[in-house]
Structures are given as structure tokens and as C-alpha cells.
C-alpha positions in Angstrom: 0.0 0.0 0.0 2.7 2.4 0.9 4.5 1.9 -2.5 1.3 2.5 -4.2 0.8 5.7 -2.4 4.3 7.0 -3.3 3.8 6.0 -6.9 0.6 7.9 -7.4 2.1 10.9 -5.5 5.1 10.9 -7.9 3.0 10.7 -11.0 0.9 13.6 -9.8 4.0 15.7 -9.0 5.7 15.2 -12.3 2.7 15.9 -14.3 3.0 19.6 -13.5 6.7 20.0 -12.3 8.1 21.2 -15.5 5.5 23.8 -16.2 5.2 25.2 -12.6 8.9 26.0 -11.7 9.5 27.4 -15.2 6.4 29.7 -15.3 6.1 30.7 -11.7 8.4 33.7 -11.8 11.3 34.9 -14.0 13.1 36.8 -11.3 12.7 35.9 -7.6 12.7 39.5 -6.7 9.6 40.1 -8.8 6.1 38.9 -8.1 4.5 36.7 -10.8 1.6 38.3 -12.9 -0.4 35.2 -13.0 -1.4 32.5 -10.5 -2.7 29.3 -12.1 -4.4 26.2 -10.6 -1.6 24.1 -12.2 1.2 26.0 -10.4 -0.8 25.8 -7.1 -1.2 22.1 -7.5 2.4 21.7 -8.3 3.5 23.3 -5.0 0.9 21.5 -3.0 2.1 18.3 -4.5 5.9 19.1 -4.0 5.4 19.9 -0.3 3.1 17.0 0.4 5.1 14.5 -1.4 8.1 15.5 0.7 6.2 14.8 3.8 4.7 11.5 2.6 8.2 10.4 1.4 9.8 11.4 4.8 6.9 9.8 6.9 5.8 6.9 4.7 3.9 5.2 7.5 0.9 7.3 8.6 0.4 5.1 11.7 3.8 5.5 13.2 4.4 7.1 16.5 6.6 10.2 16.9 9.4 10.5 19.5 10.1 14.4 19.6 12.1 15.2 22.7 12.2 11.6 23.7 8.6 11.5 24.3 6.3 8.9 22.4 3.2 10.4 20.8 0.7 8.7 18.6 -0.1 10.0 15.1 -3.4 11.5 15.9 -2.1 14.4 18.0 -3.1 18.0 17.0 0.1 18.5 14.8 -1.0 15.5 12.6 -4.6 16.6 12.8 -3.6 20.0 11.2 -1.7 18.1 8.5 -4.7 16.0 7.5 -7.1 18.9 7.8 -4.8 20.7 5.1 -4.5 17.5 2.9 -8.2 17.0 2.9 -8.9 20.7 2.0 -6.6 20.2 -1.0 -8.1 16.7 -1.9 -11.4 18.4 -2.3 -9.7 20.4 -5.1 -7.8 17.7 -6.7 -8.8 14.1 -5.9 -5.3 12.4 -5.8 -5.8 8.8 -4.8 -2.6 8.7 -2.9 -3.8 11.6 -0.5 -7.1 9.7 0.1 -5.3 6.4 0.9 -2.8 8.0 3.1 -5.6 9.4 5.1 -7.7 6.4 5.1 -4.8 4.2 6.4 -4.3 6.6 9.1 -7.9 6.8 10.2 -8.5 3.0 10.0 -5.4 2.4 12.0 -6.8 4.7 14.9 -10.3 3.2 14.3 -11.5 6.8 13.8 -11.1 7.4 17.5 -10.5 11.0 18.5 -9.8 11.9 22.1 -9.7 8.9 24.5 -7.1 10.5 26.8 -7.3 11.5 30.4 -8.0 15.2 29.2 -11.4 14.8 27.5 -12.0 18.6 27.1 -8.6 19.4 25.6 -9.2 20.7 22.0 -5.8 19.6 20.9 -7.1 15.9 21.0 -10.2 16.8 19.1 -8.4 18.1 16.1 -8.1 14.8 14.3 -11.9 14.7 14.2 -12.0 17.4 11.6 -10.4 15.0 9.1 -12.4 12.2 10.3 -15.5 14.0 9.4 -14.1 15.2 6.1 -13.6 11.7 5.2 -17.1 10.7 6.4 -18.6 13.4 4.2 -16.7 12.0 1.2 -18.1 8.5 2.0 -21.3 8.8 4.0 -21.8 5.0 4.0 -18.8 4.7 6.2 -20.4 5.9 9.4 -17.5 4.7 11.8 -15.6 7.8 10.6 -18.0 10.1 12.5 -19.3 7.9 15.4 -16.5 8.6 17.9 -16.0 12.2 17.5 -19.7 12.9 17.5 -20.2 10.9 20.5 -17.4 12.6 22.3 -18.6 16.1 21.4 -22.2 15.2 22.5 -20.8 14.2 25.8 -19.0 17.5 26.2 -22.1 19.5 25.2 -24.2 17.5 27.8 -21.9 18.9 30.5 -22.7 22.4 29.4 -19.2 23.8 30.2 -18.2 26.5 27.7 -14.9 27.6 29.1 -12.7 24.8 27.8 -11.0 26.9 25.0 -8.7 29.1 27.2 -6.0 29.5 24.5 -6.8 30.6 21.0 -5.3 27.7 19.3 -8.1 25.6 20.6 -10.6 27.7 18.5 -9.0 26.2 15.4 -8.5 22.7 16.8 -12.2 22.1 17.8 -14.6 24.9 16.6 -15.0 23.7 13.0 -15.9 20.2 14.1 -19.0 21.7 15.7 -19.9 23.3 12.3 -19.4 20.0 10.5 -21.5 18.2 13.0 -24.2 20.7 12.9 -24.4 20.2 9.1 -24.1 16.4 9.2 -26.6 16.0 11.8 -28.9 18.9 10.8 -28.9 20.0 14.4 -28.4 23.7 15.3 -27.5 22.7 18.8 -24.0 22.2 17.7 -24.0 25.8 16.2 -25.3 27.4 19.4 -22.9 25.6 21.6 -20.0 26.6 19.3 -21.0 30.2 19.4 -21.2 30.1 23.1 -17.7 28.5 23.5 -16.3 30.9 21.0 -17.7 34.1 22.6 -16.5 33.0 26.0 -12.9 32.7 24.6 -13.2 35.9 22.8 -14.5 38.0 25.7 -13.8 36.3 29.0 -10.7 34.0 28.8 -8.2 37.0 29.4 -7.2 38.6 32.6 -4.9 37.4 35.4 -6.0 33.7 35.0 -8.0 31.4 32.8 -11.5 32.8 32.5 -10.4 36.0 34.1 -13.2 38.0 32.6 -11.2 40.1 30.2 -11.2 39.6 26.3 -8.6 37.8 24.3 -9.8 39.6 21.2 -8.8 43.3 21.0 -11.4 44.6 18.8 -9.7 47.9 18.4 -6.4 46.3 17.1 -8.4 43.4 15.4 -6.0 40.8 16.8 -6.0 38.2 19.5 -3.8 37.7 22.6 -2.8 34.0 22.7 -4.1 33.4 26.2 -4.4 35.1 29.5 -0.5 35.0 29.9 -0.3 37.5 26.9 -3.0 39.8 28.0 -1.9 43.3 29.2 0.1 44.3 31.0 2.2 41.8 29.2 3.9 43.3 26.2 6.1 42.4 23.2 9.7 41.5 24.4 11.4 43.7 21.8 9.1 46.6 21.2 7.9 47.0 24.8 5.3 49.7 23.9 3.4 47.1 21.7 1.1 44.5 22.7 2.1 40.8 22.0 0.1 39.3 19.2 1.6 36.0 18.3 1.4 35.3 14.5 0.4 31.6 14.4 -2.0 32.1 17.3 -4.0 34.7 15.3 -3.7 32.4 12.2 -5.3 29.6 14.1 -8.4 31.8 14.9 -8.6 33.3 11.4 -8.6 30.1 9.6 -11.0 28.6 12.1 -13.5 31.3 11.2 -13.1 30.7 7.6 -13.7 27.0 8.0 -16.7 27.4 10.0 -18.1 29.7 7.4 -17.2 27.1 4.8 -18.9 24.2 6.5 -21.9 25.9 7.9 -24.9 27.0 5.8 -25.6 30.6 5.0 -28.4 30.5 7.6 -25.9 29.8 10.4 -27.0 31.5 13.6 -24.6 34.3 14.6 -23.0 34.0 11.2 -22.6 37.8 11.0 -20.5 37.8 14.3 -18.1 35.4 12.7 -18.0 37.6 9.4 -17.5 40.8 11.4 -14.6 39.3 13.4 -13.1 37.8 10.2 -13.2 41.1 8.2 -11.9 43.1 11.3 -8.9 40.7 11.5 -8.4 40.7 7.7 -7.9 44.5 7.8 -5.4 44.3 10.8 -3.5 41.5 9.2 -3.2 43.2 5.8 -1.5 46.1 7.7 1.0 43.6 9.4 2.3 42.0 6.3 6.0 42.5 5.5 7.4 43.7 2.3 8.7 40.4 1.3 5.2 38.9 1.5 5.7 36.9 4.8 4.3 37.9 8.3 6.7 37.9 11.3 6.2 36.0 14.5 5.1 39.2 16.3 2.3 41.1 14.4 2.4 44.4 16.2 6.1 44.5 16.7 7.8 44.3 13.1 11.3 44.4 14.5 10.7 41.3 16.9 11.8 38.2 15.0 11.6 36.1 18.1 15.4 35.9 18.3 18.3 38.1 17.1 19.5 35.2 15.1 16.2 34.8 13.3 15.9 35.7 9.6 12.5 37.3 10.0 10.1 35.2 7.8 7.8 32.7 9.4 5.9 30.2 7.3 3.0 28.7 9.3 1.4 32.0 10.3 1.9 33.3 6.8 0.2 30.2 5.2 -2.8 30.6 7.6 -3.2 34.2 6.7 -2.9 33.4 3.1 -5.5 30.7 3.5 -8.0 33.0 5.2 -7.5 36.0 2.9 -8.0 33.8 -0.3 -11.0 32.3 1.2 -12.4 35.7 1.8 -11.7 36.7 -1.7 -13.2 33.8 -3.5 -16.3 33.9 -1.4 -16.8 37.6 -1.7 -16.4 38.3 2.0 -13.4 40.5 1.2 -12.8 43.0 -1.6 -10.6 41.4 -4.1 -9.0 44.6 -5.2 -7.9 45.2 -1.7 -6.8 41.8 -0.6 -5.7 39.9 -3.5 -2.3 41.7 -3.6 -1.7 40.4 -0.1 -2.7 36.9 -1.1 -0.4 37.0 -4.2 2.6 38.4 -2.2 2.1 35.8 0.7 1.6 32.8 -1.7 4.6 33.9 -3.8 6.8 34.2 -0.7 5.7 30.8 0.4 6.3 29.1 -2.9 9.7 30.7 -4.0 11.4 31.3 -0.6 9.9 28.8 1.9 9.5 25.8 -0.4 12.7 23.9 -1.2 13.3 22.1 -4.5 12.7 18.7 -2.8 9.5 20.0 -1.0 10.9 20.8 2.3 9.3 23.7 4.0 11.6 26.4 5.4 11.0 29.0 8.1 8.4 27.1 10.1 8.4 28.0 13.8 8.2 24.9 15.9 5.6 24.2 18.5 5.1 27.0 21.2 2.9 29.8 22.3 4.7 33.0 21.7 7.3 34.7 19.3 10.3 33.7 21.4 9.5 29.9 21.3 11.3 27.5 19.0 13.9 30.0 18.0 15.9 30.9 16.0 14.0 30.6 12.8 16.4 30.5 9.8 16.4 29.0 6.5 18.0 25.8 7.8 15.6 25.4 10.7 13.9 22.0 10.9 10.8 22.3 13.3 10.3 19.7 16.1 7.2 18.6 14.2 7.0 18.9 10.5 3.4 17.9 10.0 1.4 21.0 11.0 3.5 23.4 8.9 2.8 21.3 5.9 -0.9 21.3 6.8 -1.0 25.1 7.2 0.7 25.3 3.7 -1.9 22.9 2.2 -4.8 24.9 3.7 -3.3 28.0 1.9 -2.9 26.0 -1.3 -6.5 24.8 -1.2 -7.9 28.3 -0.9 -5.5 29.8 -3.5 -6.5 27.0 -5.9 -10.1 28.0 -5.6 -9.3 31.6 -6.9 -8.9 29.8 -10.3 -6.4 31.0 -13.0 -6.1 34.7 -12.2 -4.4 37.8 -13.9 -2.7 39.5 -11.0 -3.0 42.9 -12.9 -6.6 43.0 -12.1 -5.9 43.2 -8.3 -2.9 45.5 -7.9 -3.4 48.4 -5.5 -4.2 51.6 -7.2 -6.3 50.1 -9.9 -9.5 51.9 -10.3 -13.0 50.3 -11.1 -15.0 47.6 -9.5 -13.5 44.5 -8.1 -13.5 41.5 -10.4 -12.6 37.9 -10.2 -9.8 38.2 -12.7 -10.6 34.7 -14.0 -8.6 33.5 -17.1 -10.6 30.4 -17.7 -14.2 29.2 -17.8 -15.9 28.0 -14.6 -15.5 24.4 -13.7 -18.4 22.1 -14.8 -20.4 19.5 -12.8 -19.6 16.1 -14.1 -21.5 13.9 -11.6 -23.7 14.1 -8.6 -24.3 11.3 -5.8 -27.1 11.4 -3.2 -27.1 9.7 0.2 -29.4 9.6 3.2 -28.0 10.9 6.6 -27.2 7.3 7.5 -25.0 6.9 4.3 -27.3 4.9 2.1 -27.0 5.7 -1.6 -30.3 6.8 -3.1 -31.2 7.7 -6.8 -32.8 11.0 -6.1 -33.5 13.3 -3.1 -36.2 12.3 -0.8 -38.3 14.1 1.6 -36.2 15.2 4.7 -32.5 15.5 4.9 -30.2 14.4 1.8 -26.4 14.5 1.5 -25.5 15.6 -1.9 -21.9 14.8 -3.2 -21.1 17.0 -6.4 -18.1 16.0 -8.6 -16.5 18.8 -10.9 -14.6 18.7 -14.1 -11.4 19.9 -12.4 -11.5 16.8 -10.1 -12.8 18.9 -7.0 -15.7 17.6 -4.8 -18.3 19.4 -2.8 -20.4 17.8 -0.2 -23.6 19.6 1.1 -26.7 18.7 3.1 -30.1 19.7 1.6 -33.5 19.5 3.2 -36.6 18.6 0.9 -39.9 19.5 2.3 
């Protein structure tokens, strides 16, 4: 099975390798004028193939720092989250098989630890549910994570997400379950947990009553330890807004909006926070296209020895902004240059020729952790950085083939999509009951509709027929 996975991956990579590297840019100091789906797929394949080549056994434990960890911890959950997002754009068999083997090995079990409320151990459930939505007849893929979340909801405790990373690790799962089960209780509980973290998890302790989201600055403190009077370590007159922490929240909001229906309760709250963050993040972007580890303090690289760029936060911001542009939540003329600059920086400066991802800050909770970050840095865990990159690739891919001239700052006229090619076409539709039974046509009640497109992408939605 592993040989088959690698073979398919290599075939997918070489189909576009010659084109993408050659056409991406003529001078690495210049930004390319065109972003194409083929080039995005090339870089996604290149980075993911490196990971699958380096870690061919998806079931293997890790031993970072001498500690044994299984392969469903949050770092790996983020990787599969990104891989599934990209799989929905291009259905590469190797990606599916790599994920299926991982889930089957773990029996699709999420958190069975002694810390049942810890969102880090829920994260793998996101990919489990993605896989379930691709194959609704395989209900084992949703059973454990659903039962676990149901148990937490029954306890009615909404203060579990005391650090902002947790919003990303768990919040989209509630959105997925709300759609899968056609049950708005997941949406309401998700909202209550989100707002408690947003408005009350800061202060002198967990749940200290102060906000973690600074509405005026449009950015988040990572947890109560980073709340004022704590400040940036270098620019001491500035607050400390850790880059990746803000990226976790930003993409969580995007993914909730992606999974949930337009009728989602409190949807406007999520959109308002997403657009507020977008404006703040655009102002923090470096001239080279990256974002630094400390958003409000551009001279703080986390360490005097660090080079400045940081890949994981940058990828998450590109993912969120690209989502905002292709869904119309963000003005394309304003934000597409930021997407272009960030994506180009990632592809041409962070991605090595063999697919290794440079400038990834290792695990931590603040700018000064896992330092220094230089070109040769190998993070303690390689998986989550790849996942962040694949999330960015999946959203940039959905922009289509775009002429960047359309979006340059200073252009006049209304925003446009800048599309260079015709829209993708529907090539097939499959319909299932909520229990996963295939049916020839929609029936009264809840139906799961799986749509296949001409570019290989897949969309799964739930509809209700009266």
C-alpha cells in the first residue's frame, strides 16, 4: 500500500513539475503576474510529497524530545485537515489512501485521553468528518468524534478553550456536525464557546473575565498570559500578538463559514470578526510577503539570530484571505495583492526544490518559542506546517487562474474575479441518506449531496427537501 501511495504521488507531481517551476516567476525579486491552478497544484504536491516520502507510515508514533506520541495528536490533525482541503480540489488517490490508512489504524477514535476537554485531542476529528462526508456510508468515521462532542455538550461547560489555538482545533468540528446531523444545537454551543474565549478568557487567570480579542486592534492575545500588561519582548510599547495564534483563529472562522450553511445562527458575528482581522493582518504583512512572529512589533523576529520570515502563520493568513476573496467576503482589489505576495513568498522562498518547508516556527505559544527561525531550521514537528501550507494552497486554488494585474493596488474600477478560464463544470452527482445509504434522487427530509466537478474537485452539502 505504501509503495502504491508514493507511486501515485510521484505521478501527480511530475505531471506539472516542468510547467510550474518554469512559469512561476522569472526573477525571484519580482512577483509573478499570473497565479494558475496548475502551479498551485504543483507546489501543494511538491510539499506534500516531501512529507509522505519522509513519513511513509501514517500510523507510526513520533518521539520528539524523547516522548512517544501517537499519530493523531493535533500536529498531525492539522496536517490531515490541510490534505483533505486540498483533496477536495484535486482528488489524488494517494492523498485519500494515506488519510484512510491513518484513520483505519486509529479506528477513527479521537480523544480517549485523560483530558477529554482538551481541544488539541479533538483536532483529528476534523479530518475524520471530512472523510465521512466523502463516503457517507462509512459511518464509523463520524461515530466517535460525534459521541465525544455530544458528551461535552451535555456537561454544558463553555470555558474549555482558554487558549486561542483551541478555537482552530475544535470549533470547525461543531460546524461539521451541525451540518451532518442537521442539528443547530452544535452551532449554538460552538457560538457560546467561541464568545466566552473571545470576551472572557483573558485577565490574570483562565476565565479571568477580560477579552482575548482586542476589537480595536483586530488581533488576538494568545491566552491570559499574553494579556496586558504583558507586552512584546522587543518593542515594549506594543502588545504581543503571536502570529500563528492569530492564524489559528483566522482560519477557524473561515472554515466554520465554509462548512456551515448561510443560515448559520450568529453568522454575522463570525463575518465581522473575520473582516476586522483581515484589515489588521493586511497592515501587518512584511514587504517580502511573509508575516513575522510578532504582528504588532515588526522588529521582533523572536530571536536576534532569526531571519524574519515565518511560514506557518503566513500560510494561515494566505488561506484566510484567499477564502475571503473567492467567497466575496473580502474586496478582491484590496486583498488579492496580499494573497499574491504571501503565496509567492511561500512558494519561492519557503519551499525547497525537494518540497521541504523552510521558516516554520516549531511548537510553542509566543514569538520567542522554538527559536531561532532561519532557512536551515527543521521544526520539532514537520506535519502541522505542511498542513498550514496545504490549507493555503486549497484556498488559493479556488481563486482559479487569475491575472494579478486585475488586483494591483491603485487600480480603479470595481473588483472582479480576474478569472482567465471558464468556470468548472459539474460532471456527476451522488445522493445519500443521513445514514449513508445511496439513493437515486433526493427524498423528503435530509439528503447529503456529493457533487463532482470537471477539475477533480468535490463538494459535499446537506439539503432539506420538504
